[in-house]
C-alpha positions in Angstrom: -2.8 18.8 3.4 -5.1 18.9 0.4 -4.5 18.1 -3.3 -6.3 19.9 -6.0 -5.9 19.2 -9.7 -8.3 21.3 -11.9 -7.5 19.0 -14.9 -9.3 16.2 -13.0 -12.5 18.2 -13.1 -12.1 19.0 -16.8 -11.0 22.5 -16.0 -8.4 23.3 -18.6 -7.8 27.0 -17.9 -7.7 29.2 -14.8 -9.3 32.7 -14.5 -6.4 34.3 -16.2 -6.4 32.0 -19.2 -3.3 29.9 -18.2 -3.4 26.2 -18.9 -4.1 24.0 -15.9 -3.1 20.7 -17.7 -0.4 18.9 -15.6 -0.7 21.4 -12.7 -1.6 20.4 -9.2 -2.1 22.6 -6.1 -1.0 21.4 -2.7 -2.8 23.3 0.0 -1.7 23.4 3.6 -5.1 24.0 5.4 -4.0 23.4 9.0 -0.6 23.9 10.6 -0.4 24.2 14.4 3.2 25.4 14.3 3.2 27.5 11.1 1.5 29.2 8.3 -1.1 27.9 6.0 -0.5 28.3 2.3 -0.6 26.6 -1.0 1.9 25.8 -3.7 1.5 24.9 -7.4 3.5 22.0 -8.7 3.8 20.1 -12.0 1.9 16.7 -11.8 3.1 13.9 -13.9 0.4 11.3 -13.7 2.3 8.7 -15.8 4.8 8.5 -12.9 2.6 9.7 -10.0 5.2 12.4 -9.4 5.3 16.0 -8.4 8.0 18.4 -9.7 8.7 22.2 -9.8 6.3 24.0 -12.0 9.1 25.7 -13.8 11.1 22.5 -14.5 10.8 21.2 -18.1 10.2 17.6 -16.9 8.8 16.0 -19.9 11.8 16.6 -22.1 14.7 16.2 -19.7 13.3 13.3 -17.5 12.0 11.1 -20.2 15.1 11.5 -22.3 17.3 10.7 -19.4 15.1 7.6 -18.4 15.1 6.4 -22.0 18.9 6.6 -22.2 19.3 4.7 -18.8 17.0 2.0 -20.0 18.8 1.6 -23.3 22.2 1.7 -21.5 21.2 -1.0 -19.0 19.7 -3.2 -21.7 23.1 -3.8 -23.2 25.1 -3.8 -20.1 27.3 -6.9 -20.1 27.4 -7.1 -16.3 23.6 -7.5 -16.0 22.2 -11.0 -15.8 19.0 -12.1 -17.5 16.3 -14.1 -15.9 16.8 -17.8 -15.2 13.6 -18.4 -17.0 15.4 -17.8 -20.3 17.6 -20.9 -19.5 14.7 -23.3 -19.8 15.0 -25.2 -23.1 11.6 -26.6 -23.3 8.6 -27.5 -21.2 8.7 -30.9 -19.5 5.4 -32.9 -19.2 4.0 -33.4 -15.7 
């Protein structure tokens, strides 16, 4: 399996004029029991994640993640760190 990201090499457009920003190509170069082929995926470097190329990842995922973080932040069942219980530093 090989990974190719044109954006890494400062190639921002393919031969047809399509943007290559956020696009990765996974290439199956050897396969003893099956075909060799390649597939294009959406690469999200911020999360080191691959998604379907058609998926509108940036809007839906980040909104969902933000809502989860905000929801967990005010969750009364969550416990804070015990470090917050320290009133003041004691001398050694």
